[in-house]
C-alpha positions as CSV (number, residue, x, y, z in Angstrom):
1,M,-14.5,24.1,-3.2
2,F,-11.0,25.3,-4.2
3,Y,-9.6,21.5,-5.3
4,R,-11.5,21.4,-8.7
5,E,-10.3,20.1,-12.2
6,A,-13.3,22.1,-14.0
7,G,-12.1,23.7,-17.0
8,Q,-8.9,22.3,-17.0
9,Y,-9.1,20.5,-20.4
10,K,-6.4,18.4,-21.5
11,T,-6.2,18.2,-25.3
12,T,-2.5,15.8,-25.8
13,Y,-2.1,12.4,-24.4
14,S,1.1,13.8,-22.9
15,A,-0.7,16.2,-21.1
16,D,-3.4,14.0,-19.9
17,Q,-0.6,11.9,-18.2
18,A,1.4,14.6,-17.0
19,V,2.7,13.9,-13.3
20,F,0.6,16.7,-12.1
21,P,-2.6,16.7,-14.6
22,I,-4.3,19.2,-12.0
23,L,-3.2,23.1,-12.0
24,Q,-3.9,23.0,-8.2
25,D,-1.6,20.1,-7.6
26,R,1.5,21.9,-9.6
27,I,1.1,25.0,-7.3
28,G,1.4,22.7,-4.6
29,I,4.3,21.2,-5.6
30,F,5.8,24.3,-6.7
31,V,5.0,25.6,-3.0
32,I,6.8,22.8,-1.3
33,L,9.9,22.9,-3.2
34,L,10.4,26.9,-2.8
35,L,9.4,25.9,1.2
36,A,12.0,23.2,1.5
37,F,14.7,24.8,-0.8
38,V,14.5,28.3,0.7
39,V,12.4,28.5,3.7
40,V,13.5,25.5,5.6
41,P,17.3,26.3,5.7
42,M,16.7,29.7,6.7
43,T,14.4,28.6,10.1
44,V,15.3,25.6,10.7
45,S,18.5,24.6,13.2
46,G,21.4,22.4,12.4
47,F,20.5,20.1,14.7
48,V,17.0,19.7,13.1
49,L,18.5,19.6,9.3
50,S,21.1,17.0,10.3
51,S,19.4,14.6,12.6
52,V,15.6,14.8,11.4
53,L,15.4,16.1,7.7
54,I,18.8,14.7,6.1
55,P,17.8,10.9,7.2
56,I,14.4,11.3,6.5
57,M,15.6,12.1,2.6
58,V,18.3,9.5,2.6
59,F,15.9,6.8,3.7
60,A,12.9,7.9,1.7
61,L,15.4,7.6,-1.4
62,A,16.1,4.0,-0.2
63,A,12.6,3.1,0.0
64,I,11.8,4.5,-3.7
65,G,14.8,2.1,-4.7
66,L,13.0,-0.6,-3.1
67,N,9.3,0.3,-3.8
68,L,10.7,0.0,-7.8
69,L,11.3,-3.2,-7.1
70,T,9.0,-4.5,-4.6
71,G,6.2,-2.4,-5.0
72,Y,6.3,-2.0,-9.0
73,T,7.6,-4.9,-10.0
74,G,6.6,-7.5,-7.5
75,L,9.7,-8.9,-6.8
76,L,10.6,-9.3,-2.8
77,S,14.2,-8.2,-1.4
78,L,16.0,-8.3,1.6
79,G,19.0,-6.8,0.6
80,T,18.4,-3.1,0.6
81,G,21.1,-2.5,3.4
82,G,23.7,-4.6,1.6
83,F,23.0,-2.4,-1.6
84,M,23.6,0.6,0.3
85,G,26.6,-0.3,1.6
86,V,27.8,-1.1,-1.8
87,G,27.2,2.4,-2.8
88,A,28.9,3.7,0.5
89,Y,32.1,1.9,0.1
90,A,32.3,2.4,-3.8
91,C,31.9,6.2,-3.0
92,Y,34.8,5.9,-0.4
93,K,36.8,4.3,-2.9
94,L,36.0,6.9,-5.9
95,T,37.0,9.6,-3.7
96,T,40.5,8.1,-3.2
97,F,41.0,7.2,-6.8
98,F,39.5,10.5,-8.0
99,P,40.4,13.1,-5.6
100,D,39.8,15.8,-7.5
101,V,36.5,15.0,-9.1
102,N,33.3,17.1,-7.9
103,I,32.1,14.6,-4.3
104,I,28.0,15.0,-6.3
105,V,29.5,13.4,-9.2
106,L,30.7,10.7,-6.9
107,I,27.9,9.7,-5.3
108,L,25.9,9.5,-8.0
109,A,28.1,7.7,-9.5
110,S,28.7,5.1,-6.8
111,G,25.0,4.0,-7.8
112,L,26.6,2.4,-11.0
113,F,28.5,0.1,-8.8
114,S,25.3,-0.9,-6.5
115,A,23.4,-1.7,-9.7
116,A,25.7,-3.6,-11.3
117,I,26.0,-5.8,-8.0
118,G,21.9,-6.2,-7.6
119,A,21.5,-7.2,-11.2
120,L,24.1,-9.9,-10.5
121,F,22.1,-11.3,-7.2
122,G,18.8,-10.4,-9.4
123,L,19.8,-13.2,-12.1
124,P,18.1,-15.9,-10.4
125,S,14.8,-14.2,-10.3
126,L,13.7,-15.7,-13.4
127,R,13.7,-19.0,-12.1
128,I,12.2,-18.4,-8.4
129,K,10.5,-15.9,-7.3
130,G,8.3,-15.1,-3.9
131,F,9.9,-16.2,-0.5
132,Y,12.8,-18.1,-2.4
133,L,13.7,-14.7,-4.2
134,A,13.4,-13.1,-0.2
135,V,16.0,-16.1,0.8
136,A,18.2,-15.4,-2.2
137,T,18.1,-11.5,-1.6
138,L,18.6,-12.0,2.0
139,A,21.8,-14.5,1.5
140,A,22.9,-11.6,-0.6
141,Q,22.8,-9.1,2.5
142,F,24.8,-11.5,4.4
143,F,27.2,-11.9,1.7
144,L,28.0,-8.2,1.2
145,S,27.9,-7.6,5.1
146,W,30.9,-10.8,5.4
147,C,32.8,-8.4,2.7
148,F,32.2,-4.9,4.3
149,V,34.3,-6.4,7.3
150,R,36.8,-9.1,5.5
151,V,38.1,-7.2,2.1
152,P,40.2,-4.8,4.0
153,W,40.8,-3.2,0.9
154,L,37.2,-1.7,0.8
155,Y,37.8,0.4,3.6
156,N,41.6,1.2,2.5
157,Y,42.9,-1.0,5.1
158,N,41.7,1.4,8.2
159,V,42.9,-0.3,11.5
160,S,39.5,0.8,12.7
161,S,37.9,-1.0,9.6
162,A,35.6,1.9,9.0
163,I,35.0,4.6,6.0
164,E,36.5,7.6,7.4
165,V,35.0,10.3,5.3
166,P,37.5,13.0,3.5
167,T,37.1,16.7,3.1
168,R,35.5,17.4,-0.1
169,T,34.4,20.8,-1.8
170,A,31.8,21.1,-5.0
171,F,31.7,24.1,-6.4
172,G,34.2,26.1,-4.2
173,V,31.8,25.0,-0.9
174,H,32.6,22.4,1.9
175,V,30.3,19.3,1.4
176,T,32.0,16.8,3.5
177,G,34.0,16.8,6.2
178,P,33.9,18.6,9.2
179,N,34.3,22.2,7.7
180,A,30.5,21.3,5.9
181,T,27.6,23.4,7.6
182,P,24.5,21.2,7.9
183,V,22.5,23.6,5.6
184,T,25.0,22.9,2.7
185,R,24.6,19.1,3.3
186,Y,20.9,19.3,3.4
187,L,20.6,20.8,0.1
188,V,22.9,18.8,-1.9
189,V,20.6,15.6,-0.1
190,L,17.5,17.6,-1.4
191,S,18.8,18.5,-5.1
192,I,19.9,14.9,-5.3
193,V,16.2,13.2,-3.6
194,V,14.7,15.4,-6.0
195,L,16.3,14.7,-9.3
196,L,16.2,11.1,-8.7
197,T,12.6,11.1,-7.7
198,W,11.5,13.3,-10.8
199,I,13.7,10.8,-12.7
200,A,11.6,7.6,-10.7
201,S,8.3,9.3,-11.9
202,N,9.3,9.1,-15.0
203,L,10.4,5.3,-15.3
204,V,6.7,4.2,-13.4
205,R,4.9,6.2,-16.0
206,G,6.6,5.2,-19.1
207,R,7.1,2.1,-21.0
208,I,9.6,0.4,-18.4
209,G,6.8,1.4,-15.5
210,R,4.4,-0.3,-17.1
211,M,6.5,-3.4,-18.3
212,W,7.6,-3.8,-14.5
213,M,3.6,-3.5,-13.0
214,A,2.8,-6.0,-16.1
215,V,5.0,-8.5,-14.3
216,R,4.1,-7.4,-11.1
217,D,0.2,-8.7,-11.9
218,M,0.8,-11.4,-13.5
219,D,4.0,-12.6,-15.2
220,I,2.7,-15.3,-17.1
221,A,0.7,-13.0,-19.5
222,A,3.1,-10.3,-19.4
223,E,5.4,-13.0,-21.3
224,L,2.7,-14.0,-23.8
225,I,2.2,-10.4,-24.8
226,G,5.8,-9.8,-25.6
227,I,7.7,-8.5,-22.4
228,K,10.8,-10.2,-21.7
229,L,10.9,-11.2,-18.0
230,Y,14.4,-11.9,-17.7
231,Q,15.4,-8.6,-19.1
232,T,12.6,-6.7,-17.5
233,K,13.3,-8.1,-13.6
234,L,17.1,-7.2,-14.3
235,I,16.0,-3.5,-15.1
236,A,14.1,-3.4,-11.9
237,F,17.0,-5.2,-9.9
238,A,19.8,-2.5,-11.5
239,I,17.7,0.4,-11.0
240,S,16.5,-0.2,-7.5
241,S,20.1,-1.4,-6.7
242,Y,21.2,2.4,-8.0
243,F,18.5,4.1,-5.9
244,C,19.9,2.4,-2.9
245,G,23.2,2.9,-3.6
246,V,23.1,6.8,-4.1
247,A,21.2,6.6,-0.4
248,G,24.0,4.5,0.9
249,A,26.6,6.9,-0.3
250,M,24.6,10.0,0.8
251,M,24.0,8.4,4.2
252,I,27.7,8.4,5.3
253,F,29.2,11.2,3.0
254,L,26.3,13.8,4.1
255,W,24.9,12.5,6.7
256,F,27.4,10.5,9.3
257,G,30.4,11.2,8.7
258,S,32.1,7.8,9.0
259,A,30.3,4.4,9.4
260,E,31.2,0.9,10.0
261,A,30.0,-2.5,8.7
262,D,27.2,-2.6,10.6
263,S,25.6,0.3,9.3
264,F,24.6,-1.8,6.4
265,S,23.2,-4.7,8.8
266,I,19.9,-7.0,8.0
267,T,18.3,-4.2,10.6
268,Q,18.7,-1.6,7.8
269,S,17.1,-3.9,5.5
270,F,14.2,-4.9,7.6
271,L,13.8,-0.6,8.2
272,V,13.3,0.2,4.4
273,L,11.2,-2.7,4.0
274,F,8.9,-1.5,6.9
275,M,8.6,2.3,5.1
276,V,7.7,0.8,2.1
277,I,5.1,-1.4,3.8
278,I,3.6,1.5,5.9
279,G,3.8,4.3,3.1
280,G,2.6,2.3,0.6
281,L,3.5,-0.3,-1.8
282,G,3.7,0.9,-5.7
283,S,3.6,4.5,-4.6
284,L,6.6,7.0,-4.4
285,L,5.1,9.4,-2.2
286,G,4.1,6.3,0.1
287,S,8.2,5.9,0.6
288,F,8.6,9.6,1.6
289,F,5.6,8.9,4.2
290,G,6.7,5.8,5.3
291,A,10.1,7.3,6.1
292,I,8.7,10.4,7.6
293,F,6.8,8.0,9.9
294,I,9.4,5.3,11.2
295,L,12.1,7.9,11.3
296,G,9.4,11.0,13.3
297,L,7.9,7.8,15.4
298,P,10.4,8.1,17.8
299,I,10.4,11.6,18.1
300,M,6.8,11.9,18.5
301,L,6.8,9.3,21.1
302,R,9.8,11.4,23.2
303,T,7.8,15.0,22.6
304,L,4.2,13.9,23.3
305,P,4.8,12.7,27.0
306,E,6.8,15.9,27.8
307,L,3.8,17.8,26.8
308,F,2.1,16.7,29.9
309,G,4.9,16.6,32.2
310,L,5.9,13.2,31.6
311,T,9.3,11.4,31.0
312,I,9.7,8.5,29.0
313,R,12.8,6.5,29.0
314,A,15.0,5.9,26.0
315,A,14.4,2.1,25.9
316,T,10.8,2.2,26.6
317,V,10.2,4.3,23.8
318,E,12.4,1.8,21.8
319,H,10.0,-1.0,22.9
320,L,7.2,1.2,22.0
321,Q,8.2,2.2,18.4
322,F,8.6,-1.6,17.6
323,M,5.5,-2.3,19.2
324,I,3.2,0.2,16.7
325,T,5.2,-0.4,13.8
326,G,4.6,-3.9,13.9
327,A,1.1,-3.6,15.0
328,L,0.8,-1.0,11.7
329,I,2.3,-3.4,9.3
330,I,-0.2,-6.3,10.3
331,V,-3.0,-3.9,9.8
332,F,-2.0,-2.0,6.6
333,L,-1.2,-5.4,5.4
334,V,-4.6,-6.9,5.9
335,I,-6.9,-3.6,5.4
336,E,-5.1,-1.5,3.6
337,P,-2.0,-2.6,1.5
338,H,-1.5,0.5,0.0
339,G,-0.4,2.4,2.9
340,L,-0.5,5.7,3.7
341,A,-0.4,6.6,0.2
342,R,-4.1,5.2,-0.1
343,L,-5.3,7.6,2.3
344,W,-3.7,10.4,1.2
345,Q,-5.5,9.3,-2.1
346,I,-8.5,8.9,-0.8
347,G,-8.9,12.4,1.3
348,K,-7.6,14.1,-2.0
349,Q,-10.7,12.5,-3.9
350,K,-13.1,13.1,-1.1
351,L,-11.7,17.1,-1.4
352,R,-12.2,17.0,-5.4
353,V,-15.9,16.4,-4.9
354,W,-16.6,18.2,-1.5
355,P,-19.3,19.5,-0.4
356,F,-20.7,16.9,-2.3
357,P,-21.3,13.3,-1.1
358,Y,-18.8,11.0,-2.1
């Protein structure tokens, strides 16, 4: 009854193609951002911010990066964890070379190095695709993981072979290090994620996004109508890797505080891929849904039994998480390939015509 677009006339093409063409959607996103930026920092504990909300946003950004490549361009990648690691190590080196530069600028700049590496490993994408491209990106994952361990220059020759995040400030406020509060780190992560999500939304709705989707649907037809396959695929690899690199830098500098090479293993790549599959291929919103589900599932498995006076061991929770995630991946791939985002879209469509039959 309240979710109607009647009377909201569009007189220009840009208005009709807006990200939120319906007034209720614009009000809804404004309320969500208001809650995220104002209410949540004032009401939520620091533990929840550091252990739940920051990880969800970091992995949502990484899932957006993979979704741009796999969901919108149709190129499967298993090297997401490696590209995240490139961003983290690049940010660590940038803080060494430029200690006085704003740490937020360095985090955003670190994605450029990941974009360059992603474009480099995307070079075979013109000749190979599908399973063979997945194997090529898997080789990139193993090669980058080897570099993170065997190249001491990347971690400044630390005896522990780990990244040790230094204390840095932005606008006079501690952003990284032990003096950085969870609220500060949360607001920085939230701001970066909102900014890059807005950029990704404009990309997929513009000329570049249409070229990506044309290549995904039928690359031969896309080439016949004038789309340069090689250039389009390399752009997809570069931009996807940039998002993953920034997510990796935030994961270390604004979440973990320190990390070793194992933080960017093949397990990380599969975890992000599962988020994309369950959340929805070709959907930015689905990336958030997937991150919330994958990271929120173990919390739910621990909390629900406690409501009924039951206790479940941590090992059992981990096994249940694997079983449920695996089952849902099969279900979504067979029944609803567009994942949770499609279910959300169907629900909104039914709400728009309610109480009339659909």
